[in-house]
C-alpha positions as CSV (number, residue, x, y, z in Angstrom):
1,X,4.1,27.2,19.6
2,X,2.2,27.4,16.3
3,X,4.8,29.8,14.9
4,X,7.4,27.1,15.3
5,X,5.5,24.7,13.0
6,X,6.0,25.0,9.2
7,X,2.9,26.1,7.3
8,X,3.2,23.0,5.2
9,X,2.8,20.7,8.2
10,X,0.3,22.8,10.2
11,X,-2.1,22.9,7.3
12,X,-2.1,19.1,7.0
13,X,-4.3,16.6,8.9
14,X,-3.5,13.2,10.2
15,X,-4.5,10.5,7.7
16,X,-8.2,9.5,8.1
17,X,-7.1,5.8,8.4
18,X,-5.0,6.5,11.5
19,X,-7.5,9.0,12.9
20,X,-10.3,6.6,12.8
21,X,-8.2,3.8,14.3
22,X,-7.0,6.2,17.1
23,X,-10.6,7.4,17.8
24,X,-11.7,3.7,18.0
25,X,-8.8,2.9,20.4
26,X,-10.1,5.3,22.9
27,X,-13.4,3.4,23.1
28,X,-14.2,-0.1,24.3
29,X,-15.4,-3.0,22.3
30,X,-14.9,-1.4,18.9
31,X,-15.2,-3.6,15.8
32,X,-12.6,-2.0,13.6
33,X,-12.5,-2.4,9.8
34,X,-10.4,0.7,9.4
35,X,-6.7,0.0,9.5
36,X,-5.3,-2.4,7.0
37,X,-3.4,-4.4,9.6
38,X,-3.5,-8.2,9.0
39,X,-4.7,-10.2,12.0
40,X,-1.9,-12.8,11.4
41,X,1.0,-13.4,13.7
42,X,4.4,-13.1,12.2
43,X,5.1,-16.7,10.9
44,X,7.1,-19.0,13.2
45,X,9.8,-19.7,10.6
46,X,10.6,-16.0,10.7
47,X,10.4,-15.7,14.4
48,X,12.7,-18.7,15.0
49,X,15.3,-17.5,12.5
50,X,15.4,-14.1,14.2
51,X,15.7,-15.8,17.6
52,X,18.7,-17.8,16.4
53,X,20.4,-14.6,15.3
54,X,19.5,-12.9,18.6
55,X,21.3,-15.7,20.4
56,X,24.3,-16.1,18.2
57,X,24.9,-13.0,16.1
58,X,27.1,-10.5,17.8
59,X,26.3,-7.9,15.2
60,X,22.5,-8.2,15.4
61,X,22.1,-4.8,17.1
62,X,24.4,-2.9,14.7
63,X,24.0,-0.8,11.6
64,X,24.1,-2.5,8.3
65,X,25.4,-0.8,5.1
66,X,23.1,1.9,3.9
67,X,21.6,-0.2,1.1
68,X,21.1,-3.2,3.4
69,X,22.8,-6.5,4.3
70,X,24.6,-8.0,1.3
71,X,23.0,-11.4,1.9
72,X,19.5,-9.8,2.0
73,X,20.1,-7.9,-1.2
74,X,21.2,-11.1,-2.9
75,X,18.1,-12.8,-1.7
76,X,16.0,-9.9,-3.0
77,X,17.7,-10.2,-6.4
78,X,16.9,-13.9,-6.5
79,X,13.3,-13.4,-5.5
80,X,12.8,-10.6,-8.0
81,X,14.1,-12.8,-10.8
82,X,11.7,-15.6,-9.6
83,X,8.8,-13.1,-9.7
84,X,9.6,-11.3,-12.9
85,X,12.3,-13.2,-14.9
86,X,14.4,-10.0,-14.7
87,X,18.0,-10.2,-13.4
88,X,19.1,-7.4,-11.2
89,X,22.5,-6.8,-9.5
90,X,22.3,-6.9,-5.7
91,X,24.9,-4.2,-5.4
92,X,23.8,-1.9,-8.2
93,X,20.0,-2.2,-8.2
94,X,18.7,-3.1,-4.7
95,X,18.1,-0.9,-1.7
96,X,16.6,-2.2,1.6
97,X,14.1,0.2,3.1
98,X,12.1,0.5,6.3
99,X,8.9,-0.4,4.4
100,X,7.4,1.0,1.3
101,X,6.3,4.2,3.0
102,X,9.9,5.0,3.8
103,X,10.9,3.9,0.3
104,X,8.4,6.2,-1.4
105,X,9.4,9.0,0.9
106,X,13.0,8.6,-0.2
107,X,11.9,8.6,-3.9
108,X,9.7,11.7,-3.6
109,X,12.4,13.6,-1.7
110,X,14.8,12.7,-4.5
111,X,12.4,13.6,-7.3
112,X,10.4,16.7,-6.3
113,X,11.3,20.3,-6.7
114,X,8.7,22.7,-5.3
115,X,5.7,22.6,-7.5
116,X,6.5,19.4,-9.3
117,X,3.7,17.0,-10.0
118,X,3.1,13.3,-9.2
119,X,0.2,11.5,-10.9
120,X,-1.7,8.9,-8.8
121,X,-5.0,7.1,-9.2
122,X,-8.2,8.5,-7.8
123,X,-9.2,6.7,-5.6
124,X,-5.7,6.2,-4.2
125,X,-3.8,5.7,-1.0
126,X,-4.0,8.9,1.1
127,X,-0.5,8.6,2.5
128,X,0.9,9.0,-1.0
129,X,-0.8,12.4,-1.2
130,X,0.5,13.4,2.2
131,X,4.1,12.5,1.2
132,X,3.9,14.3,-2.1
133,X,2.8,17.4,-0.2
134,X,5.4,17.1,2.5
135,X,8.0,17.1,-0.3
136,X,6.6,20.3,-1.8
137,X,4.9,18.6,-4.7
138,X,1.4,18.6,-6.1
139,X,-0.8,15.5,-6.6
140,X,-2.5,15.1,-9.9
141,X,-5.4,12.7,-9.7
142,X,-6.0,10.2,-12.4
143,X,-9.7,9.3,-12.2
144,X,-10.8,5.7,-12.2
145,X,-14.2,4.6,-13.6
146,X,-16.3,3.1,-10.9
147,X,-19.2,2.2,-13.3
148,X,-16.7,0.1,-15.3
149,X,-15.4,-1.7,-12.2
150,X,-12.8,0.9,-11.2
151,X,-10.9,0.7,-14.5
152,X,-8.2,3.2,-15.5
153,X,-9.0,6.0,-17.9
154,X,-6.2,5.3,-20.3
155,X,-7.4,8.0,-22.8
156,X,-7.1,10.7,-20.1
157,X,-3.6,9.9,-18.8
158,X,-1.6,11.8,-21.5
159,X,-3.7,14.9,-20.8
160,X,-2.5,15.0,-17.2
161,X,1.2,15.2,-18.0
162,X,2.8,18.7,-18.0
163,X,6.4,19.9,-17.9
164,X,6.3,19.6,-14.1
165,X,5.3,15.9,-14.1
166,X,7.9,13.6,-12.5
167,X,6.3,10.3,-11.9
168,X,3.2,8.1,-11.8
169,X,2.4,6.0,-8.7
170,X,0.8,2.6,-9.4
171,X,-0.7,0.2,-6.8
172,X,-2.1,-3.0,-8.2
173,X,-4.0,-4.7,-6.6
174,X,-5.3,-1.2,-5.6
175,X,-5.9,0.3,-2.2
176,X,-8.8,1.1,-1.6
177,X,-10.7,-0.5,-4.4
178,X,-9.0,-3.9,-4.7
179,X,-8.8,-3.5,-8.5
180,X,-6.1,-5.4,-10.4
181,X,-5.0,-3.4,-13.5
182,X,-4.6,-5.5,-16.6
183,X,-1.3,-6.1,-18.4
184,X,-2.5,-4.0,-21.4
185,X,-3.4,-1.1,-19.1
186,X,0.0,-1.3,-17.3
187,X,1.9,-1.7,-20.6
188,X,0.2,1.5,-21.8
189,X,1.3,3.3,-18.7
190,X,4.8,2.1,-19.4
191,X,4.7,3.5,-23.0
192,X,3.5,6.9,-21.7
193,X,6.3,7.0,-19.1
194,X,9.0,6.2,-21.7
195,X,7.6,8.8,-24.1
196,X,7.6,11.5,-21.5
197,X,10.7,10.4,-19.6
198,X,8.8,9.8,-16.4
199,X,9.2,7.3,-13.6
200,X,6.6,4.7,-12.6
201,X,6.7,4.1,-8.9
202,X,5.2,0.6,-8.3
203,X,4.1,0.2,-4.7
204,X,3.4,-3.5,-4.2
205,X,2.0,-4.4,-0.8
206,X,-0.7,-6.8,-2.1
207,X,0.7,-8.7,-5.1
208,X,0.4,-12.0,-3.2
209,X,-3.3,-11.5,-2.6
210,X,-5.0,-11.9,-6.0
211,X,-7.3,-14.9,-5.2
212,X,-8.9,-16.3,-8.3
213,X,-7.3,-13.5,-10.4
214,X,-3.7,-14.7,-10.3
215,X,-3.5,-14.9,-14.1
216,X,-4.7,-11.3,-14.4
217,X,-2.1,-9.9,-12.1
218,X,0.9,-8.5,-14.0
219,X,4.1,-7.0,-12.6
220,X,5.2,-4.2,-14.9
221,X,8.8,-4.4,-13.7
222,X,9.0,-7.7,-15.6
223,X,9.5,-5.6,-18.8
224,X,13.3,-5.2,-19.1
225,X,13.1,-2.3,-21.5
226,X,11.3,-0.2,-18.9
227,X,14.0,-0.7,-16.2
228,X,15.1,2.9,-16.4
229,X,11.6,4.1,-16.0
230,X,10.5,1.9,-13.1
231,X,11.2,1.8,-9.4
232,X,9.6,-1.3,-7.9
233,X,8.9,-1.3,-4.2
234,X,8.0,-4.5,-2.3
235,X,7.0,-4.5,1.4
236,X,7.1,-7.4,3.8
237,X,4.3,-5.9,5.9
238,X,1.2,-7.5,4.4
239,X,2.2,-10.8,2.8
240,X,4.6,-11.9,5.6
241,X,2.6,-10.4,8.5
242,X,5.6,-8.1,9.3
243,X,3.9,-4.7,9.5
244,X,5.7,-3.8,12.7
245,X,9.1,-4.9,11.5
246,X,9.1,-2.0,9.0
247,X,10.9,-3.6,6.1
248,X,10.8,-3.4,2.3
249,X,13.0,-3.1,-0.7
250,X,13.2,-1.2,-4.0
251,X,14.6,-2.3,-7.3
252,X,15.9,0.7,-9.4
253,X,18.5,1.8,-11.9
254,X,22.1,2.1,-10.7
255,X,22.0,5.9,-11.3
256,X,18.9,6.4,-9.2
257,X,20.3,4.1,-6.4
258,X,23.3,6.5,-6.0
259,X,20.9,9.4,-5.6
260,X,18.5,7.6,-3.3
261,X,21.3,6.6,-0.9
262,X,22.1,10.2,-0.2
263,X,18.5,10.7,1.2
264,X,18.5,7.3,2.9
265,X,21.7,7.9,4.7
266,X,20.7,11.4,5.8
267,X,17.3,10.4,7.1
268,X,17.5,6.8,8.4
269,X,21.1,5.5,7.8
270,X,19.8,2.0,7.2
271,X,16.8,-0.3,7.8
272,X,16.8,-2.0,11.2
273,X,19.3,-4.9,11.0
274,X,17.1,-7.3,13.0
275,X,14.2,-6.6,10.6
276,X,16.5,-7.4,7.7
277,X,17.3,-10.7,9.3
278,X,13.6,-11.4,9.4
279,X,13.3,-10.4,5.8
280,X,16.0,-12.9,4.9
281,X,14.0,-15.7,6.5
282,X,10.8,-14.6,4.7
283,X,12.5,-14.8,1.3
284,X,14.6,-18.0,1.9
285,X,12.8,-20.2,4.4
286,X,9.8,-22.3,3.5
287,X,6.8,-19.9,3.1
288,X,3.8,-22.1,3.1
289,X,2.1,-19.4,5.1
290,X,1.7,-17.3,1.9
291,X,-0.9,-19.7,0.6
292,X,-2.5,-20.1,4.0
293,X,-2.9,-16.3,4.4
294,X,-4.4,-16.1,0.9
295,X,-6.9,-18.8,1.6
296,X,-8.0,-17.1,4.9
297,X,-8.3,-13.7,3.2
298,X,-10.3,-15.2,0.4
299,X,-12.8,-16.6,2.9
300,X,-13.0,-13.3,4.7
301,X,-13.6,-11.5,1.3
302,X,-16.5,-13.9,0.6
303,X,-17.9,-13.2,4.1
304,X,-17.6,-9.5,3.6
305,X,-19.3,-9.5,0.3
306,X,-22.1,-11.8,1.6
307,X,-22.8,-9.3,4.4
308,X,-22.7,-6.4,2.0
309,X,-25.2,-8.1,-0.2
310,X,-27.6,-8.1,2.7
311,X,-27.4,-4.3,2.9
312,X,-28.2,-3.0,-0.6
313,X,-30.1,-0.1,1.0
314,X,-26.9,1.0,2.7
315,X,-24.1,0.0,0.3
316,X,-23.4,-0.6,-3.3
317,X,-20.0,-2.0,-4.2
318,X,-17.6,-3.4,-6.8
319,X,-16.3,-6.8,-5.7
320,X,-12.5,-6.4,-5.0
321,X,-10.3,-8.5,-7.2
322,X,-7.3,-8.4,-4.9
323,X,-5.7,-6.8,-1.8
324,X,-8.0,-6.9,1.2
325,X,-10.2,-3.9,1.0
326,X,-13.7,-3.2,-0.3
327,X,-14.8,0.3,-1.2
328,X,-18.6,0.5,-1.0
329,X,-20.6,3.5,-2.1
330,X,-23.1,4.9,0.5
331,X,-26.7,4.5,-0.8
332,X,-28.6,6.0,2.1
333,X,-29.0,9.7,2.9
334,X,-25.8,11.2,4.4
335,X,-23.9,14.5,4.4
336,X,-20.5,13.1,3.5
337,X,-18.3,10.1,4.1
338,X,-16.6,11.6,7.2
339,X,-19.8,12.4,9.0
340,X,-21.2,9.0,8.2
341,X,-18.0,7.3,9.5
342,X,-17.9,9.3,12.7
343,X,-21.6,8.6,13.4
344,X,-21.1,4.9,12.7
345,X,-18.3,4.8,15.2
346,X,-20.2,6.7,17.8
347,X,-23.5,5.0,17.4
348,X,-22.5,1.4,16.6
349,X,-18.8,1.1,17.7
350,X,-17.8,0.1,14.1
351,X,-14.7,1.9,12.7
352,X,-14.4,2.3,8.9
353,X,-12.4,4.8,6.9
354,X,-14.2,7.7,5.1
355,X,-13.7,7.5,1.4
356,X,-13.0,11.2,1.0
357,X,-9.5,10.5,2.3
358,X,-8.7,8.5,-0.9
359,X,-9.2,11.4,-3.3
360,X,-12.2,13.3,-4.9
361,X,-13.7,10.1,-6.3
362,X,-13.7,8.6,-2.9
363,X,-16.3,10.9,-1.4
364,X,-19.6,9.1,-0.6
365,X,-17.7,5.8,-0.1
366,X,-16.1,4.1,2.8
367,X,-13.2,1.7,3.0
368,X,-13.6,-1.6,4.9
369,X,-10.6,-3.8,5.5
370,X,-11.3,-7.5,5.6
371,X,-7.9,-8.5,6.9
372,X,-9.5,-8.6,10.3
373,X,-10.7,-11.8,12.0
374,X,-14.0,-13.3,10.9
375,X,-15.4,-12.6,14.4
376,X,-14.6,-8.9,14.0
377,X,-16.2,-8.8,10.5
378,X,-19.3,-10.5,11.7
379,X,-19.6,-8.3,14.7
380,X,-19.2,-5.1,12.6
381,X,-21.9,-6.1,10.1
382,X,-24.3,-7.3,12.9
383,X,-24.0,-3.8,14.3
384,X,-24.5,-2.1,11.0
385,X,-27.5,-4.2,10.2
386,X,-29.1,-3.3,13.5
387,X,-28.3,0.4,12.9
388,X,-29.8,0.3,9.4
389,X,-32.6,-2.3,9.2
390,X,-34.1,-3.0,5.8
């Protein structure tokens, strides 16, 4: 059967995030800090709204238009204006997607010719690298400075750009480091993109989770003059506890929307209609849960950092500013982050993600997700402390 599988796919590996989660699922009593899956139940306001439509909407099981339900696109445009102050046209600038993963997949298929290059931060989200490769492109890593708190190397960005460069992917707050890039840093990225006629693909799963750093968080899509150089992608998965609904949206230029719809129609047709109804509730119904989720995650971040502080012989870390991950460096003797993670799972039944999955800078680190319950976090660290006593 191997001869039936493309060399591009056969030479790839499953993402380390999912691999560790699947390995852990085959064991009993695992305390998993691997998968970034919020422990929250989809809010009741959303569930009730969907139930009303299940009972009374005869079209609930049908396709929508390729770019999404008109009423949802209108709600998206209103929400984007509330977030950024920028007005967008629901018909010309909005596409509803099956989450940001599918949205980025559409964009990369549209952008990449074989051998084209996409710049992303190092460390960065491994699924971005996988998608770039699946589309025939090459990832160019933009190194972050761990010693300076995972800051961007602004002086090095221009040197990464070649005639094959198509786009720069930005995630802020960052996965896996939790770093929030400053307005000045992001404005500089915007200047570089305009100068070299590049796109900036803003993947925004965690913008609601900035804790005490709300004022630091800056949405680059709020700069109107960069509209032609930016595609902004928002997902409902994290902030609205809707990961299984698979729903997101993108804001982009009218010209790019027409090209994106070709790929979208050929690969998915449309995002699930029932999920779009849920998204409409998330944007238009009372969303007090956003603050509640943020408070709970802030408490879990404090707990995680307190437990890490008790293990300086095992981990050194930069306190995350946002999102819900921490990316500690391994301080004890080890071969690599993968062998450490596998041994930790086998010996202690604690699942983490090896840092090497997040790019060259990620080696000798692990990613821990603190979107899990406090009980899971406490259990995981109790087991780690027992395994590595001071």
